C-alpha positions as CSV (number, residue, x, y, z in Angstrom):
1,X,0.0,0.0,0.0
2,X,1.1,3.5,-0.5
3,X,3.2,3.2,-3.6
4,X,0.7,4.6,-5.8
5,X,0.0,7.5,-3.3
6,X,3.8,7.9,-3.0
7,X,4.3,8.4,-6.4
8,X,1.5,10.6,-7.1
9,X,2.8,13.2,-4.7
10,X,6.5,12.4,-5.6
11,X,7.2,11.4,-1.8
12,X,10.2,8.8,-1.3
13,X,9.7,8.3,2.5
14,X,7.2,6.1,4.3
15,X,4.1,7.3,5.7
16,X,4.2,8.3,9.8
17,X,1.2,5.5,9.9
18,X,-1.8,4.4,8.4
19,X,-4.0,7.5,9.3
20,X,-1.6,9.7,7.6
21,X,-1.5,7.6,4.4
22,X,-5.4,7.3,4.7
23,X,-5.8,11.3,5.0
24,X,-3.6,11.9,2.2
25,X,-5.5,9.3,-0.1
26,X,-8.6,10.9,1.1
27,X,-7.4,14.7,0.2
28,X,-6.1,13.4,-3.3
29,X,-8.9,11.6,-4.2
30,X,-11.2,14.3,-3.2
31,X,-9.1,16.8,-5.3
32,X,-9.2,14.7,-8.2
33,X,-13.2,14.2,-8.1
34,X,-13.7,18.2,-7.5
35,X,-11.4,19.0,-10.2
36,X,-13.6,17.0,-12.6
37,X,-16.6,18.6,-11.1
38,X,-15.0,22.3,-11.4
39,X,-14.0,21.2,-15.1
40,X,-17.9,21.0,-15.7
41,X,-18.4,24.3,-14.1
42,X,-15.8,26.2,-15.9
43,X,-17.4,25.3,-19.3
44,X,-20.4,27.2,-18.1
45,X,-18.8,29.9,-16.5
46,X,-19.5,28.6,-12.9
47,X,-17.2,28.1,-9.7
48,X,-17.9,24.9,-8.0
49,X,-19.5,26.8,-5.1
50,X,-21.9,28.6,-7.9
51,X,-23.1,25.1,-9.0
52,X,-23.5,24.1,-5.3
53,X,-25.8,27.2,-4.4
54,X,-27.8,26.4,-7.8
55,X,-28.3,22.9,-6.6
56,X,-29.3,23.8,-3.2
57,X,-31.9,26.0,-4.5
58,X,-33.2,24.0,-7.3
59,X,-33.9,21.3,-4.3
60,X,-36.6,23.7,-2.6
61,X,-37.6,25.1,-6.1
62,X,-40.2,27.0,-6.3
63,X,-39.7,27.9,-2.7
64,X,-36.0,29.5,-1.9
65,X,-33.8,30.1,1.2
66,X,-32.6,32.9,3.1
67,X,-28.7,33.3,2.9
68,X,-28.2,31.6,6.1
69,X,-29.9,28.3,5.3
70,X,-27.8,28.3,1.9
71,X,-24.6,28.7,4.2
72,X,-25.5,25.8,6.0
73,X,-26.3,23.6,3.4
74,X,-23.4,24.1,1.4
75,X,-20.7,21.3,0.8
76,X,-17.7,23.8,1.3
77,X,-19.4,27.0,2.9
78,X,-17.7,30.3,1.3
79,X,-16.5,33.2,3.3
80,X,-18.3,35.5,1.2
81,X,-21.7,33.8,0.2
82,X,-23.4,37.5,-0.3
83,X,-20.9,38.2,-3.0
84,X,-21.3,34.5,-4.5
85,X,-24.9,35.0,-4.7
86,X,-24.8,38.4,-6.3
87,X,-22.9,37.0,-9.2
88,X,-25.7,34.3,-9.6
89,X,-28.4,37.5,-9.4
90,X,-26.6,39.4,-11.9
91,X,-26.4,36.7,-14.2
92,X,-30.2,36.0,-13.9
93,X,-29.6,32.7,-12.6
94,X,-31.1,33.5,-8.9
95,X,-33.8,36.1,-7.6
96,X,-33.9,37.8,-4.5
97,X,-37.0,38.8,-3.0
98,X,-38.3,40.1,0.6
99,X,-39.7,37.3,2.7
100,X,-43.6,37.8,3.1
101,X,-43.3,36.5,7.0
102,X,-40.5,38.8,7.9
103,X,-39.5,41.9,5.6
104,X,-36.1,42.0,7.2
105,X,-35.0,38.4,5.5
106,X,-34.2,38.0,1.9
107,X,-35.1,34.7,0.0
108,X,-33.0,33.3,-2.8
109,X,-34.9,31.6,-5.3
110,X,-33.3,29.7,-8.5
111,X,-34.8,31.4,-11.7
112,X,-36.2,29.4,-15.2
113,X,-32.4,30.5,-16.3
114,X,-30.8,28.8,-13.4
115,X,-32.7,25.7,-13.9
116,X,-32.0,25.6,-17.7
117,X,-28.4,25.9,-16.7
118,X,-28.2,23.0,-14.2
119,X,-30.3,20.7,-16.8
120,X,-27.5,21.5,-19.3
121,X,-24.9,20.6,-16.7
122,X,-26.5,17.5,-15.4
123,X,-25.5,15.1,-18.0
124,X,-21.8,16.2,-17.6
125,X,-21.8,16.0,-13.9
126,X,-23.8,12.5,-14.5
127,X,-20.5,11.8,-16.6
128,X,-18.2,12.7,-13.5
129,X,-20.2,10.3,-11.4
130,X,-20.1,7.4,-13.8
131,X,-16.5,7.8,-14.0
132,X,-16.3,7.6,-10.3
133,X,-18.8,4.7,-10.1
134,X,-16.7,3.2,-12.7
135,X,-13.4,3.0,-10.1
136,X,-15.2,1.8,-7.3
137,X,-17.5,-1.0,-6.8
138,X,-21.2,-0.6,-5.7
139,X,-20.2,-2.6,-2.3
140,X,-17.2,0.2,-1.9
141,X,-19.2,2.9,-2.7
142,X,-21.5,1.8,0.3
143,X,-18.7,1.3,2.5
144,X,-16.9,4.6,1.3
145,X,-20.0,6.6,2.2
146,X,-20.3,5.1,5.6
147,X,-16.7,5.7,6.3
148,X,-16.9,9.6,5.4
149,X,-20.0,9.8,7.4
150,X,-18.4,8.4,10.4
151,X,-15.7,11.2,9.8
152,X,-17.9,14.0,9.3
153,X,-21.1,13.1,11.6
154,X,-21.1,15.0,15.0
155,X,-21.3,13.1,18.0
């Protein structure tokens, strides 16, 4: 174990222990999957975080979310979600409106253009998922999900 990882990161020395090796493998694998998704996003002039926000809003369409709810649901919360959403609003992919229940709250909803863009991207994102699924057996996918959930689950 570890030869592929050591070659990939150009390291000759052995790893400190199995924990270090597993963490580094997780970092490298996650970066590769993310890089492939980011390539799809770039084709559509989006960043990974833009795509994430659009997917969050599509998931509650036609309703929307306030900014704080979007932040809680993001895969990788951005330090400046307001500016990120501003860019989506400027492109006509997201709409802002005032909440009827609380006039101080702004609700963000995905527009038809945002839905159309995600619809165009979905087949390309599925190709990344198929690439990933082709490298990992169904049994291992389930096992990997359990492992990851064990890492980030709150106790």
